[in-house]
TIMI-454331 format. One line per 3 residues: number of its first residue (from 1); their letters; for each residue x, y, z of C-alpha. Coordinates in nm, 4 decimals. Each point is the difference from the previous one (the first is absolute). Layout:
NUM	A	X/Y/Z; ...
//
This chain:
1	MTT	-5.2221/6.4633/7.8551; 0.1025/-0.0485/-0.3899; 0.2272/0.2687/-0.1294
4	LTC	0.1102/0.1153/-0.3422; 0.3569/0.0517/-0.1314; 0.0995/0.1804/-0.2791
7	PKC	0.2182/-0.1845/-0.2726; 0.2399/0.2961/-0.0414; 0.0583/0.1730/0.3732
10	RQQ	-0.1140/-0.3182/0.2052; -0.1657/0.2409/0.1926; -0.3321/-0.1135/0.1695
13	LPE	-0.2935/0.1466/-0.1180; -0.3644/0.0773/0.1274; -0.2450/-0.1809/-0.1652
16	DAL	-0.2089/0.2630/-0.1478; 0.3781/0.0256/-0.2318; -0.1871/-0.2361/-0.2196
19	DAG	-0.2808/0.2158/-0.0563; 0.2884/0.3248/-0.1100; 0.1146/-0.2414/-0.2830
22	QCP	0.3565/0.0972/0.0943; 0.2371/-0.0257/0.3450; -0.0083/0.3584/0.2038
25	LCG	0.3643/0.0004/0.1213; 0.1781/-0.0922/-0.3495; -0.2781/0.0499/-0.2600
28	FPL	0.0589/-0.3567/-0.1504; -0.3957/-0.1507/-0.1829; -0.1410/-0.2391/0.1938
31	DGP	-0.2097/-0.1364/-0.3043; 0.2135/-0.3776/0.0398; -0.0434/-0.2092/0.2789
34	VVL	0.1032/0.0952/0.2584; 0.1720/-0.2311/0.3310; -0.1786/-0.0015/0.3245
37	AAA	0.2427/-0.0316/0.3013; -0.1728/-0.1220/0.3553; 0.0298/0.2955/0.2515
40	PTA	0.3017/-0.1331/0.1880; -0.0337/-0.1086/0.3945; 0.1607/0.1122/0.2989
43	SGC	0.1755/-0.3114/0.0506; 0.1296/-0.0553/-0.3560; -0.0144/0.3117/-0.1895
46	GKW	0.3792/0.1211/0.0443; 0.1453/-0.3771/-0.0785; -0.2096/-0.1137/-0.3391
49	RPV	-0.0318/0.3273/-0.1372; 0.2635/0.0420/-0.2482; -0.0543/-0.3731/-0.1006
52	TEV	-0.3836/0.0782/-0.0980; 0.1044/0.2521/-0.1372; 0.2574/-0.1708/-0.2789
55	VAT	-0.2908/-0.2207/-0.0862; -0.2611/0.2338/-0.0336; 0.2295/0.1821/-0.2307
58	LLF	0.1126/-0.3387/-0.2437; -0.3809/-0.0538/0.0116; -0.0984/0.3358/-0.1387
61	AAA	0.2564/-0.0053/-0.2262; -0.0939/-0.3466/-0.1687; -0.3570/0.1580/0.0187
64	VAY	0.0744/0.2914/-0.2232; 0.2183/-0.2104/-0.2615; -0.2795/-0.2489/-0.0370
67	WFL	-0.2437/0.3246/-0.0490; 0.1696/0.1956/-0.2694; 0.1597/-0.3014/-0.1874
70	GRS	-0.3435/-0.1338/-0.0017; -0.1198/0.2469/-0.1668; 0.2415/0.0237/-0.2580
73	EPT	0.0119/-0.3502/-0.1320; -0.3508/-0.2005/-0.1066; -0.0733/-0.2777/0.2008
76	RSP	0.2167/-0.3493/-0.0971; -0.0954/-0.3419/0.1131; 0.2199/-0.1674/0.2443
79	HAP	0.0564/-0.2973/-0.2455; 0.0688/0.1924/-0.3082; 0.3529/0.0354/-0.1703
82	EVA	0.1957/0.3304/0.0659; 0.0270/0.0507/-0.3891; 0.0520/0.3716/0.0096
85	ALG	0.3465/-0.0248/0.1509; 0.1495/-0.2489/-0.2352; 0.2130/0.0406/-0.3378
88	PSE	-0.1752/-0.1844/-0.3325; 0.2334/-0.2516/0.0721; -0.1173/-0.0662/0.2823
91	VER	-0.3173/0.0064/-0.0234; 0.0170/-0.2151/-0.3001; 0.1789/-0.2336/0.2369
94	QVA	-0.3203/0.0462/0.2548; -0.2340/-0.0808/-0.2364; 0.1670/-0.3663/-0.1711
97	PFP	-0.1694/-0.2588/0.0557; 0.1309/-0.2500/0.2702; 0.1806/-0.2274/-0.0619
100	HEP	0.1606/0.2171/-0.2181; 0.0386/-0.1706/-0.3207; 0.3339/0.0360/-0.2413
103	PPQ	0.0359/0.2194/-0.2511; -0.0515/-0.1864/-0.3587; 0.3216/-0.0986/-0.1416
106	TIP	0.0461/0.1102/-0.3674; 0.1475/-0.3484/-0.2238; 0.1900/0.0694/-0.2905
109	TTQ	-0.1039/-0.0904/-0.3440; 0.1013/-0.1085/-0.2618; -0.1183/0.1613/-0.3161
112	TPA	-0.0332/-0.1506/-0.3201; 0.1644/0.2014/-0.2925; -0.2905/0.1139/-0.2637
115	EPR	-0.0412/-0.1809/-0.2840; 0.1676/0.1892/-0.2827; -0.2868/0.1648/-0.2513
118	PDK	-0.1140/-0.1474/-0.2807; 0.1286/0.2633/-0.2619; 0.3600/-0.0632/0.1658
121	PRD	0.1506/-0.3104/-0.1203; 0.1429/-0.1733/0.2657; 0.4447/0.0266/0.0070
124	PDP	0.1751/-0.3314/-0.0758; 0.1072/-0.2160/0.3141; 0.3954/0.0924/-0.0432
127	TPV	0.0488/-0.3561/0.2222; -0.2461/-0.2288/-0.1931; -0.0402/-0.3296/0.1715
130	QPV	0.1791/-0.2688/-0.1997; -0.1742/-0.3336/-0.0326; 0.0749/-0.2838/0.2284
133	VEV	0.1458/-0.2939/-0.1933; 0.0113/-0.3614/0.2108; 0.2860/-0.2110/-0.1901
136	PKK	-0.0717/-0.3457/0.0191; 0.2664/-0.2205/0.1449; 0.2710/-0.1845/-0.1457
139	DGP	0.0130/-0.2384/0.2326; -0.3288/-0.2029/0.0562; -0.0819/-0.2374/0.3049
142	RPI	0.2839/-0.2923/-0.0056; -0.1570/-0.2728/-0.0582; 0.0529/-0.2943/0.2623
145	RVV	0.2686/-0.2361/-0.1066; -0.0771/-0.3808/0.0700; 0.2979/-0.2608/0.0387
148	MKV	-0.1396/-0.3294/-0.1518; 0.1207/-0.3005/0.0944; 0.0578/-0.2822/-0.2384
151	DPK	-0.0214/-0.3971/0.1707; 0.1434/-0.2006/-0.2185; -0.1804/-0.3662/0.1184
154	ITP	-0.3302/0.2169/-0.0069; 0.0322/0.1936/-0.3204; 0.2846/-0.0945/-0.2415
157	LRH	-0.1492/0.2200/-0.2746; -0.1841/0.3318/0.0640; -0.0640/0.3026/-0.2198
160	FDS	0.0014/0.3309/0.1676; -0.1919/0.3403/-0.1307; 0.1722/0.2230/0.2481
163	PDD	0.1616/0.2648/-0.1524; 0.0453/0.1923/0.3812; 0.1415/-0.3159/0.2434
166	TAA	0.2451/-0.2518/0.0115; 0.0102/-0.3240/-0.0394; 0.2749/-0.1994/0.2314
169	LPD	0.1053/-0.3278/0.0224; 0.1601/-0.2115/0.2793; 0.2957/-0.1952/-0.1256
172	LNS	-0.0648/-0.2755/-0.2396; 0.1844/-0.3450/0.0465; 0.0401/-0.3348/-0.2055
175	GDR	-0.3232/-0.0924/-0.1613; -0.2051/0.3475/0.0014; -0.0937/0.1420/-0.3253
178	VAL	-0.1936/0.3573/0.0239; -0.1080/0.1734/-0.3408; -0.1044/0.3066/0.0510
181	TGR	-0.2508/0.2821/-0.2688; -0.0687/0.3302/0.0082; 0.0399/0.3056/0.1767
184	VRV	0.1600/0.1556/0.3185; 0.1852/0.2598/0.1092; 0.2701/-0.2023/0.1632
187	LRL	0.1484/-0.3470/-0.0032; 0.1639/-0.1402/0.2667; 0.1583/-0.3293/0.0762
190	GSV	0.2406/-0.1748/0.2068; 0.2496/-0.2816/-0.0322; -0.1144/-0.2745/-0.2828
193	NGT	0.2606/-0.3220/0.1131; 0.0291/-0.3369/-0.1566; -0.2144/-0.0642/-0.3121
196	GRL	-0.2685/0.2873/0.0560; -0.1331/0.1456/-0.2715; -0.2277/0.3863/-0.0561
199	DAS	-0.1474/0.1138/-0.2994; -0.0977/0.3539/0.0428; 0.1355/0.0752/-0.4297
202	GLV	-0.4124/0.0657/0.0517; -0.0027/0.2284/0.2690; 0.0643/0.3732/-0.0967
205	ADE	0.1420/0.1586/0.3367; 0.0995/0.3699/0.0347; 0.3187/-0.1123/0.2050
208	VII	0.1285/-0.3362/0.0633; 0.2261/-0.0849/0.3166; 0.1773/-0.3218/0.0699
211	TGD	0.1300/-0.0321/0.3859; 0.0418/-0.3204/-0.0027; 0.3298/-0.2939/-0.2076
214	LNG	-0.0612/-0.2113/-0.2326; 0.1665/-0.2877/-0.0169; -0.0077/-0.3708/-0.1056
217	EAQ	-0.1969/-0.0497/-0.3726; -0.2233/0.3176/0.0941; -0.2270/0.1658/-0.2540
220	VQV	-0.1340/0.3127/0.0259; -0.1455/0.2704/-0.3197; -0.1151/0.3385/0.0943
223	AAP	-0.1227/0.2403/-0.1710; 0.0411/0.3945/0.0610; -0.0405/0.2289/-0.3174
226	NGQ	0.1307/0.3322/0.0746; 0.0406/-0.0570/0.3470; 0.2533/-0.1002/0.2583
229	VTV	0.1361/-0.3484/0.0873; 0.2367/-0.0616/0.2940; 0.2004/-0.2972/0.0688
232	GGY	0.1051/-0.0045/0.3609; 0.1399/-0.3366/0.0697; 0.1893/-0.2471/-0.1645
235	VTG	-0.0851/-0.1574/-0.3418; 0.2503/-0.3364/0.0369; -0.0065/-0.3867/-0.0721
238	ASK	-0.1362/-0.0660/-0.3292; -0.3731/0.2295/0.0246; -0.0972/0.2051/-0.2872
241	LTI	-0.1114/0.3443/0.0799; -0.2331/0.1963/-0.3190; -0.0641/0.3845/0.0215
244	VAP	-0.1966/0.1686/-0.3113; 0.0013/0.3490/0.1647; 0.0056/0.1927/-0.4084
247	GGV	0.0410/0.3856/0.0544; 0.0741/-0.1220/0.3868; 0.2787/-0.0085/0.2227
250	VRM	0.1584/-0.3424/0.1397; 0.2569/0.0338/0.3164; 0.1333/-0.2854/0.2007
253	AAT	0.1287/0.1476/0.3063; 0.3063/0.0231/0.1738; -0.1104/-0.3179/0.2549
256	GRV	-0.0268/-0.2033/-0.2440; 0.1705/-0.1608/-0.3456; -0.0415/-0.2649/-0.2432
259	TDT	0.2823/-0.2904/0.0492; -0.0280/-0.3592/-0.0786; -0.1322/-0.1172/-0.3173
262	ATV	-0.3250/0.2307/0.0471; -0.1591/0.1927/-0.3585; -0.1327/0.3222/0.0675
265	TAT	-0.1683/0.1387/-0.3263; -0.1087/0.3458/-0.0021; -0.1781/0.2776/-0.2188
268	AKR	-0.0160/0.3374/0.1052; 0.1324/0.3471/-0.0882; 0.2297/0.0172/0.2933
271	FEA	0.1861/-0.3051/0.1489; 0.2258/0.0153/0.3244; 0.2187/-0.2383/0.1949
274	NGP	0.1338/0.1488/0.3065; 0.0628/-0.3433/0.1632; 0.2530/-0.2695/-0.1888
277	LSG	-0.0231/-0.1929/-0.2715; 0.2165/-0.3180/0.0556; 0.0046/-0.3479/-0.1207
280	NAK	-0.1485/-0.1544/-0.2809; -0.2776/0.2374/0.0298; -0.1366/0.1297/-0.3196
283	VRV	-0.1915/0.3276/-0.0682; -0.1817/0.1008/-0.2642; -0.1364/0.3294/-0.0957
286	TLS	-0.2376/0.1808/-0.2454; 0.0402/0.3532/0.0394; -0.2873/0.2154/-0.1621
289	ARG	0.0893/0.3203/-0.2411; 0.2544/0.2540/0.2274; 0.0194/-0.2672/0.2468
292	SLK	0.3126/-0.0672/0.2795; 0.2100/-0.2567/0.1273; 0.1769/0.0045/0.3311
295	LVR	0.1977/-0.1927/0.1762; 0.2858/-0.0504/0.2805; 0.1650/-0.3150/-0.0069
298	AEE	-0.0095/-0.3110/-0.1813; 0.2754/-0.2400/0.0821; 0.0707/-0.3810/-0.0588
301	SAT	-0.2432/-0.1248/-0.3247; -0.2645/0.2072/0.0523; -0.1431/0.1421/-0.3720
304	VSY	-0.1909/0.3189/-0.0502; -0.1769/0.0299/-0.3795; -0.2140/0.3189/-0.0922
307	KRA	-0.1717/0.0467/-0.3441; -0.2262/0.3064/-0.1118; -0.3848/-0.0799/0.0042
310	ADT	0.0119/0.1219/-0.3722; 0.2825/-0.0164/-0.2920; -0.0878/0.3635/-0.0322
313	DPP	0.0181/0.1167/0.4063; 0.3006/0.2186/0.0304; 0.2809/-0.1467/0.2325
316	PTI	-0.0225/-0.0459/0.3449; 0.1845/0.1395/0.2757; 0.2691/-0.3256/0.1102
319	DKG	0.1810/0.0626/0.3431; 0.1731/-0.3462/0.0424; 0.1217/0.0513/0.3365
322	ELR	0.2670/-0.1834/0.1278; 0.1389/-0.3551/-0.1796; 0.1937/-0.2725/0.2076
325	GAA	0.0691/-0.3427/-0.1655; -0.1445/-0.1271/-0.2815; -0.3019/0.2494/0.0591
328	KVD	-0.1178/0.1834/-0.3155; -0.2736/0.1908/-0.1093; -0.0767/0.0050/-0.3761
331	GS	-0.2990/0.1873/-0.1867; -0.1464/0.1091/-0.3149
//
């Protein structure tokens, strides 16, 4: 047998209580669902009655809550998101696409200044740009220096047209006869022995360098107008050295000397004999305008004579150095 239980007073009610619409004991309205309870049996009524009443009460309360809440709220889809209970910011996050895209970044741009109006003149630039002027280099690429060797056995007569190059001669011996003409930058020669001959009076050089000795009956003629001639060896025996260097410098190094019956004839603006003059050596010098003569030592019977290139030139500067024995220096 099935009985009714009042949700409020928990008392069992007869079936006709539903027709009355309220509990006859406490008056609680029975317009909603009620819990049907099975009639207790003789064997288990006392043991399971409290548990049954508790379960029935919970089910009834759930039914009543669902009944009233279902009427007050609209029917919603079980899959619809609960948007109403969320704030504005949370709603935006719920409806954002997935995956979420990062917000666009603002790239700073450089604004181009507006051009001045045509009717307003542009202000002059306070720091005008100076034009770049290329200064030409004074020194260009250096020319390649070439040393041209002269073989007296093959080319005893040779003409040069090499103002930037060097002409070099080996030692000349007896029987060698060499004649040079033209133009070179440097003429370099070694020793001239015996009866060797070198005629370079027709060769114009900026510099002449004699590194060896002149001995025996050797004869050498060189020319260096406005240039320089350096004699580093001995001029000895009966040899003869002729130097034509008007406006230039003739320098006899301290390692060299003029001795025996050798003769040195030079035309220059400045003549220097840094080595001794001895024996019966003879040195004859023609000095250009405002020229000078400098000697270190003359001894024995050595003789030095000098003169001006022109009678109208002023007297030259003379430094006789040390004179020993019968050595003498004469000039006009």
